[in-house]
Structures are given as structure tokens and as C-alpha cells.
C-alpha positions in Angstrom: -21.6 -8.9 49.3 -21.5 -12.2 47.2 -24.2 -11.0 45.0 -22.7 -8.0 44.2 -19.5 -9.7 43.6 -21.5 -12.0 41.1 -22.7 -9.3 39.4 -19.4 -7.3 39.0 -18.0 -10.4 37.7 -20.7 -11.1 35.2 -20.8 -7.4 34.2 -16.9 -7.5 33.5 -17.1 -10.9 31.5 -19.6 -9.3 29.2 -17.4 -6.5 28.9 -14.1 -8.5 28.1 -16.3 -10.6 25.7 -17.7 -8.2 23.6 -14.5 -6.6 23.2 -13.0 -9.5 22.2 -15.8 -10.0 19.5 -15.1 -6.3 18.3 -12.1 -6.7 16.2 -11.3 -5.0 13.0 -13.1 -6.2 9.9 -12.0 -5.2 6.2 -14.5 -2.9 4.6 -14.3 -2.3 0.6 -15.3 1.0 -0.9 -15.4 1.6 -4.6 -17.4 3.9 -7.1 -19.8 2.0 -9.7 -20.4 2.8 -13.2 -23.0 5.2 -12.0 -20.8 6.8 -9.9 -22.4 5.6 -6.8 -20.1 5.1 -3.5 -20.5 1.8 -2.3 -19.6 0.0 0.8 -19.3 -3.7 1.4 -17.3 -6.6 3.7 -16.8 -8.3 -0.1 -14.0 -7.4 -2.5 -15.2 -4.8 -4.9 -16.2 -5.9 -8.9 -13.2 -5.8 -11.2 -14.8 -3.0 -12.9 -15.1 -0.9 -9.9 -13.6 2.5 -9.9 -11.1 3.9 -7.0 -11.5 0.8 -4.7 -9.9 1.2 -1.3 -9.9 -1.4 1.4 -10.5 0.2 4.9 -10.7 -1.4 8.5 -13.9 -1.2 10.2 -13.1 -0.9 13.8 -15.0 -1.6 17.0 -16.5 1.7 17.2 -18.0 1.2 13.7 -15.2 3.9 12.3 -13.7 3.6 9.2 -9.8 3.9 9.0 -8.9 5.9 5.8 -5.4 7.0 6.8 -4.0 4.0 4.8 -3.1 3.1 1.2 -6.2 2.7 -1.4 -7.2 -0.9 -2.0 -5.8 -0.9 -5.4 -2.2 0.5 -4.0 -2.2 -2.1 -1.5 -3.3 -4.9 -4.0 -0.5 -3.6 -6.5 2.1 -3.5 -3.9 1.1 -7.1 -2.7 1.5 -8.4 -6.3 4.3 -6.2 -7.8 6.2 -4.6 -4.9 8.7 -1.7 -6.0 12.1 -1.5 -5.1 14.3 1.6 -5.8 18.3 0.9 -6.3 20.4 3.6 -5.4 23.9 4.3 -4.4 25.8 6.8 -2.2 27.1 8.8 -5.3 23.6 9.0 -6.9 22.3 12.4 -5.2 20.2 14.6 -7.2 18.6 12.0 -9.5 18.1 9.5 -6.8 16.5 12.3 -4.8 14.2 13.2 -8.0 13.5 9.5 -8.3 12.3 9.1 -4.8 10.3 12.6 -4.5 8.6 10.9 -7.8 7.7 7.8 -6.4 6.4 9.8 -2.9 4.5 12.3 -4.8 2.7 9.2 -6.4 2.1 7.7 -3.2 4.0 4.6 -4.2 5.3 2.0 -1.1 8.6 1.2 -2.0 11.9 -0.3 -0.4 15.0 1.8 -0.9 18.2 -0.3 -1.3 21.6 1.2 -1.7 24.0 -0.8 -3.6 27.3 -0.2 -1.4 29.2 -3.6 -1.9 30.0 -6.2 -4.3 27.4 -8.5 -2.9 25.0 -5.7 -3.3 26.0 -5.1 -6.9 25.6 -9.0 -7.7 21.7 -9.2 -6.0 21.3 -5.9 -8.2 22.2 -7.9 -11.3 20.2 -10.8 -10.3 17.2 -8.9 -9.4 17.3 -6.6 -12.5 18.7 -8.9 -15.1 21.1 -5.8 -16.1 25.0 -6.4 -16.6 26.0 -3.0 -15.3 25.2 -1.2 -12.2 22.5 1.8 -13.4 21.3 3.9 -10.4 18.6 5.1 -9.9 16.7 1.8 -11.2 12.9 1.0 -10.6 12.1 -2.8 -10.2 8.2 -3.0 -9.9 7.3 -6.7 -9.4 10.0 -8.6 -11.7 10.3 -5.6 -14.2 13.0 -3.1 -14.4 13.7 0.4 -15.5 17.3 2.0 -15.2 17.9 5.5 -14.7 15.1 8.0 -13.9 12.5 8.4 -16.9 9.2 9.4 -15.6 7.4 8.0 -18.8 9.0 4.6 -18.1 8.5 4.6 -14.7 4.8 5.8 -14.7 4.1 2.8 -17.6 5.5 0.4 -15.3 3.7 1.4 -12.2 0.4 1.7 -14.2 0.6 -2.1 -15.3 1.2 -3.2 -12.3 -2.1 -1.5 -11.0 -0.6 1.3 -8.9 -2.7 4.6 -8.6 -1.8 7.3 -10.7 -1.4 9.9 -7.7 -1.6 9.7 -4.2 -5.2 11.1 -3.4 -7.4 11.5 -0.1 -10.5 10.4 0.1 -12.9 13.5 -0.1 -16.1 12.0 -1.4 -18.7 11.8 1.3 -19.8 8.5 2.1 
């Protein structure tokens, strides 16, 4: 019996040790200039097309449910804030739909009080309250204008549209 217990404990210790070692690690996917899809544990080169960061889990599966690498990088470098108000119904809904269609992660900030309005003015540099207003990093655009918003988002490195990765590895 003692030998069987030791064997069981040794097997349990091995399983626990391998589970602890099998944590998720980032894997980068990108398309090179020749159209070849690449995977690496190192970030993609600057000229890579469609770069994405994916998680490689314990079962060696790649998680493709999140944002692309370029969207994550843009969100980190230039977070997007959408300023709205309670009386901005149609135009703010259109603005939200625009951001969702493009796959942009954003923070929706309703301006409801004088304190909110002062924070809006400080963040955007605008004297008056204009909604919807898009703040991308430190650059702001008042009122919904798709061409202006696209320009700001493009400059910040956000992808043009939310796309699923449909290419085979």
C-alpha cells in the first residue's frame, strides 16, 4: 500500500507541475510581403500585413476570438472615447454603430453633469459641449463625420474593419 501511495502522489505531482507549466503564451500571426502567413512568439515586423496577437494555450490551440494585434496595439497607444449625452439619440446611435461596425473598442462616456462637462472640455480642448465627440488618444473630432473619424482611427493604427481571420494557417 505505501508503494501505491507514493506512485499515486508522484503521478499527481507530475500532473500538477505540467499544468502549472502549461500557461498561455502570446503567438503573433502576420502576412509577409509575399503573401505567406507567419506565426511566431516574437512580434511581427513593422511592414507586416494584418498582424494579430493570439494566445497559445495549454492544449496548443490558438485563441482567435479577440481583437487583432494591430487593434490591441492601437487601443493601447490611442484609446478611443465616445462622448455622448442623454438627448443625443439618433446621432449617438449612428456613432456607436459606426465604431462597432469598424470593430473599435471604445469607452462610452455620457456627459450628464457640470463635472462631466468640465472633464469633457479638459480632455478634448473644446470650449462648448458637442456630442457625439470622438477622442482618439489626444485628438478629438466633434460631431459625427465618418470621414474625420476614419482619418483619426486610421492614423492611430486601428484596422479598417472588424474581420474574422478566414485564411487557413
